[in-house]
N, C-alpha and C positions, 0 to 999 in steps of 0.2 A: 816575491813568492815565484819558488821553482816550480817546474812543471808538474811532478807529481803532487805536489801541494795544491797546485791549481785544480788539478783532475780530481782530486780528494773533494775538494769543495766544491767543485761544480755538480759530481756526482751524488755529494750528501745532499745539494739545494734541490735536485731533481725529486730525491726520495723525500724529502720532509715536506714541499708543497704538496702533493696529492695527501699524505698524512695528516697536514693541517688543513688541507679541506675537508677532508673526511671528518676529522675531527668536530669542524665547525659546521659541518651538516648535522652530525649526529648530536649536537648541543643546541639543534633548535628547535623550538616551539612552534610547531605549526597549529594553525587557525581553521577549525571546520564551522562552517555557517550552517544552520538546520532552520528548514523552512516546513511547519509540519500544520497540519489542518486540527490535530486536536486539541481539546482544552489541557493546561499544563499540571493535571492532576487526576488521580485516579491508579486504583491497579494495575490497569490494562495497559493505561499510558507508561507505568513504569517497568511494566514486562517487555513491554517492547524496547524501549531504548536501554535497558538493561542488557537485552540480547545482544543490541547494538554495540553497547560498551566490551559486552564479553567478546564478541567477534572482535573489534579491534584491540583488545587484550591479547587474543588468539596470534596476533602479528606482530605484538610488540608496541601497541601503542596504548597508553594511559593517560587517562584525562586527569588534567593537573601536573602532568609530568612532561610528557612531548607533545601533546595536543591540549588545545585549550576550544572547547564546544560552546557556539553560541546559539543558542534556541530562541526563535522566534515563532509564536503560537498565532494562528488565525482564529484560535476559537470558536471554528464552525462558519465564521465568515470569508467564504471564500475571495469576496470581493477586497479585503485586506492584501491578499498576495503581493499585487503590484509595489505598494508601499513598504510591504515587509523585506519583499526582496532587493529594493532599492538600499533598505537601512541595512542588509546582509551586506551587501558590495560594499557600501562605505566603509564597512569594518576591514576590507582588504582581506577576506579569507584565501586563503590556499586551496579552497574545497567549499564545494554545497552539496548539502543532502538537501534533496527536495522531496516532501511525501505527498504524494497525490499528483495528479495530472496538471491541475491550475497552479501548484506549486512550481513544478519542472517546467511549465511553461513561461510564469512570471520571471524566475530566474533566467531562463533564456532569453527573454526580453530585454533585461538589463543587462547581462554580459554575456559574450560571444568568446571570451577566453578564459573566466575563471570555470575549471572543470565541475560539471555539476552531477552527482548520483542520483537518480532517482528511484523511488521505492513507490509501490501501489498504483502504479500509471497501466490504465486499462488498454489503451490503444496507442503505443508512443509513435507508431507510425502516421497512423491517422491523424493524431495531434500534431504532427509535423515537428516533433522533438528529435527523432533520428531521421538517417535517409532510410535505413535498413535494420531488422534486428541483427543482420550479420554484420555490417558495415554502418554503426552510426554515423562517423562521418562528420561530427562538429564537438561540442563541447558537453555532450549530454550521451550519459550510458546508466547502466543501472538494470533493475530487476521491473521487470513489467507485473501486473496483478493475478493475471489468468493466461492458463494456458490457450485458451480459446474459447468460443461461445457455446460449446458443449458441455460447459459448466452448467448451464442454466437445465439443459437436458437431465442432467444429473440430480439437481434442485426439485425440478418438478415431478421426477421418478419417487424422489423419497418423500413428497407429499402425497402422492398415490399409494406409496407403501403404508403410511401410517393412515391414511384417508381413502381406503379402497372403492369406497363410493363417491368418494367427490368427483361432482360434474361441472360444477363451475369456480375458476381460479380466478381472483383480481393480480392483474399485473401492474405495478406501481414503477413507472419509467419516468427518467428525466432525456427527452431527445437531445439535447444540447450537447453533445458528444458524438463523433463519427461512428465510435464503436455502438451506439445506441441501435441503429437498424441493424445491424449484425446480430446484434442478441436477439433483436424481437424477432427476427428470421429465424433464428433457433428454436426458439421457446415456441412460434407457432408451429412449427413442424413437427415439435415433440409433443405439443398438447393434440395435435390429429391422431399422433399415433397412439396415445394413451387415451383417445375419446373424451378428451376434455374441452369445455369451451373456456375461452379467455374473456375476460373483460380488463382492457386496456386503460389507464389511465394515467393521464400525462399530469405531471408535476414540475414547476419551476421555481415555486418559491414556499415559504415555510405556508404563507397562507393560504395555497391551495389543499395542504394536506386534509385539514377536515372535511373540506366538499368531496374530498376522493373517495375518505372513507364512508360519507355521507352516500355517495354515489354506489358502492359497496354494498351497504345495507338495502338500499332500493333494488337493486338488480340480484340480491341474494346470493352474493359469491359466498362460498364456503370453506375457502382457505386465500390464503394470498403468497404471491411471490414477489420477492423485493430484487429490482436489477442492479447491477453493481453501477455507482456514480458517485463522484464527488458529493453530491447534493445527499443522496442516501445514507452515506457515511456521515455527513456533519450531520444530519438530522436524526440519527437513529434513536435517541431519547424518545423524542415527539413521535416519530413511526411505532416504536413497540408500545408508548404507553395508548396509542390510539387503536392500535392492533389488540391489545388488551382490553379496554372499553368496548369495543366490537364483537370481543370474543372469538376473533379469528386467528386460525392457527397460521404463522407465518414463517417461512424461510428465508434466509436471510443470507448475503454474501460474504458478510463479515461476520466472524468471531464476536467481535464486541458487542455486537446487538445482542447474541445470546447471553452475553456478560451481563446486560443491565437487563434482562427479562424477556428476551425475545423467545420465541419458540424453538428454533432450529435453525442450524447454520451448516454449510458446505462450503468449504471457502480454501482459499491457500493458507498455508501456516505461517501467519504473520511473522511471529518471533524469528522463525526459522529464515523468514526473509530478510529482516532487519540484521539479523548477524551475518547472513552472505552479503548484504551489502556493504560491509566493513573490509571483505575481500578488495572490494572495488577501489575504497578509500585507500588502503594498502597497497596497492600497485600504482594508483595514481601520484600519492606521494612520495613513492619512490621513483617517480619519472615517467610511467606509462601514458599515453596519450587517450580520453576518453573515446577517440574517434577510432581507435583501434581495439576496444574492447566490447565484444559482443554482448547485446541485452541478453540476460537470462531470463526465462523462465522459471516458475515455481515447481520444485521437485518434491515437496510434502503437501499433503491436503489433511483437513480435519472434519470429522464430522462431529458438531457438538449440541447439545441436546440439554433444554433446561426442563427437569424433572419437576420443578415447582411450576411453572407454567403448563407443563403438561397436565399437571393434576387439576390446575386451576381452571382449565378448558375442558376438565372432563374426558381427555382422550386416554387410551391406552395403546403403548409403544410396545410394539413387538419384541419378543425377547430376542429375535436374529439381527434385529435392527440395534437394538440397545448393546448388545455384544460387540458388533461393529462399530460403535462409536468410540471417537478418541477421547471423548472427555463427555460426562455426563454430571451436570451441575446439579446438586440439592438442594 
């Protein structure tokens, strides 16, 4: 082989190698593991994961083509997350999407190397999921659920707008979260400003819900504020039903609660969060490290009112509030 032929062959090999590697990478099918608290059915769940898949498609990822998605559902039983996380990790996914704080914590406890994209986490720093919002510093990043505790002030103000004469509001909370004292302090300050008395009711298990609502009746609470927590999300159906039986107007931190019959919600726009989480998936699958991707906060919020529940409660919603609502469920 002469020198010219040798150089041509050598040059060609350098050109072909990257192209071959790129083609191999382009042909790879990535596996995404999903840990979520919801039941695997219903229009709201389909809406959220539809938004997630839409977001993936916007970045060129399509289920069944270049990504496979393995769903694992806790079905409202957060104690199942550790075993489900271990099951997902055994599938050797390229990435895990974890919905709610307990799901993200379970994933982090099982793996420190597989990237985790979290959604619906209230306090990722307090829950020790990330070192800071700007610099997560580990294998977890994603979207936190609320901008800050001031959201509960807005929720209480909305209750006061619908019920100008409300004087006693029950507050349903689960204290087993680092963020609970922060929300509690905020709602107490808001109640003082609005001249509203609060009845604080702590619930840690479904068995305690009926007793909490019985206490609301004894103390003559005239409205209910449900603080954000994985527990109140997982048991939304029971809380909605008990509020209906007690004829209590309740404002929720999750849109889904109103979708199934709750009175009103002011919360982060969940489908938008699921769609935006796909941006993290895209960046990580293309080589970015979770430690370098800042945690984002919600940018869209929505006011949702259930008119059927409003009529059942015998309430009249001010027209100004109806006009501000993002969705009115008939």
